[in-house]
N, C-alpha and C positions, 0 to 999 in steps of 0.2 A: 449486496445489499448492507446500507448503511444500519446502525443500531437503531429502533424505534424510539429510544428516549432523548431524540435531537430533534432539531429544527432550524431552519435557515435565520438567520439574522444578520443584521447590518452591524459592521464590526466597528470601522470606522471609514474616512473619506483615503487611506493608504491600502488600506487591505481590502475595503467593499465587505461583502457579503462571508458567510464562514458559515461552519457547521458548528451548534451549539448542545449542550447537555442541555436536557430539563427536567434528568433526574440525577441522582449520582451513581458514578459509573464506576465499579471498584476496581483496582487493579486486576489484571486478569481476564479481564469478560472481554470477548469478541466484542471487536467494534463494527468489522464489515467484515463482508465474506462474500465472494466471487458467485453468482446465482447466476440460474437459467435464462433470465431477463435482459442479463449485460449482455453486449453487441460486440466482438469480436472482426477485427479487419485484418487481412494479410496488407503486407507491403504491397502487394497487387492490388487488391481490391482499392486498396487508399488512392494508388496512382489514376485510378480510372473515375476515380470521384471529380463532380463538380468542385470547383474551388473555395467556394462557399462552404461543403462539407468539411474540404480538408482544415480550413480552417476550424470547425468547431474542434475536431478529431485532436485537432493538434493542442489547441487551449484545454479540452477537458478530458480528453485520454490519456492511460498510462501505456507502456511498452512491457509485454510479458518477455519472459525469454526465450520464447521463441522469434521476437519480434514483432508479433502483432499488435496491434491495437487495439484495447478494451475500453469502451466506452460502459461506465456505469448508466445504468437507466433513472436512476434514482438520485437521492440529495449525497449520495457518496462523492458524488461528482465534485462536491463543491469544498470540500476538505481542505483548506489553506495548508501551504509547507511553513516549517519553522525549525529551525537547527537546533531547537530542545523539544521535540514533537512529545508528546503524551499517548501515541500511536505508535506500534512501529510494525511492519511487515514481517510474515513468515514464509517460510519454504513450501507452506500449504495451505495458499489461495483462501487466507484470510488474514487480519489485523488482530492487534490485544494491545489493548490498553495496558501501558508500563508502569503507569503509577495512576492512584484514586483522580478521577476526574469530577469534578463539584458541578451542580444546577449552574447556568450560566458561562459557561468556561467552553473556551471551544475545542475542539476535537481538530489535532493536528498532523499530518503525518512529514515523515523528512522526503523531500522529493527527489532527494541522490539515490533513493531503492528506488524508481519509478523511471529506469533506462534514458533518462533525459537523451536528446540528440546535441542540444548547443549550449554550454554553460549560460549560467545567468544569476547574476548576484541578487541574495533576498534583503529584506529587510536588517538591519542591524539591531542584533539583539543580544549584543556583547558578547557573543562567542568567538572562539579564534577562528572557524570555518567561518566566511563571510558571501561564497558563491558555491554553487552546486555545480558537481562536473558530471558528465557523464559514465567516468570509472568511479564513482563514488562506493557503487556498490563492493567494489574490487578492495577499496582502500580503508574502507569502516565498517564492512561486515564484521569484522571479530568484536567490535565495540557494541554493535548494534544486537549479534547474537548473544552477548553477555548480560544486555538490557530485558532480552527475551525471558532469557534463563533464569533470570531471577525471579518472573512471575509467572513464568509457563504452570506450574502445579498448579495455580490458583485456576486454572481455565475447569479443572474438574471440580470446585471451592464454592465458585461462587453463580450466580445465574446468569445463563446464557439462553437471551433470546431468539439469539440465530444460530443457537444449536442444530435447531433441524437440518442448514443450508449443508451443514457438513458428513460427508459422505461416512459411512459403517469403519470404512477402512482407517478415515483419517480419524476418527475417535476412538480406533484402536490402535493406533499410531501415538495418540496423543499417550491413552494408559500405557503402554512401552516405554514410554519416554518417561514420566512419572514413575514408574517402576524399576528405573534406571538399567534397561533390557537393553535397550537401545541409543545412542545419541540422538537429541535432534537436529533437526538436516541444519544449515546453515542458512542464512537468507539469500546470499552468496550462491544460491542456485539459480536464484531469479536474474542475473544475470545475462546480459543481453548483448553478446558480442557480434556484432556488425560482419564482421569477415566471414563469419561463420554461412552469413546468408549466399554472401560472395562466394564462398567458395561452394556452396552446395549449386549453386546457380551456374558453374563452370564444368560442373560432373555433370550436369543434365544436359548442356552446349556439348 
């Protein structure tokens, strides 16, 4: 579920539409969380779908660490890519604002951590990175982890409209991380290795 203080707006002719903040969203805010209405499709289920549905999933879903396609039921599926994204994913099935997001500003993700299957060139934002690759999670996990760690403690300090979507176990983990009793899990845990599925199928066969 996407943060409630957002809406879909037309950005420009190149980007199209995007998810925009309608109120101030401070750093440390959970901006998206996996919820019970989000739909998950295994590779086998995807293969059996009509091409029309496959195209929708390829456009609007992300791939989790199991290789399953997750389709967000709400406006979360319209969050655009940015090499300088203001939101980052975590290993706990939620995303966090890594800096303050002001009214009228887009909420953006780096698609590099969404397990894309094919490289694509993004809009030039003046960054060194110009292309998103399937293995970006392995190459940039440490950088993204540091950005998340910088604001992770703020999760317990700011208003969390999506807080009820997190399990008690996740909230307990967040508290343990803040108290420095455990380390924050790396975003690299979200990486999907296609060879794992192939090896699993070989064992079954």
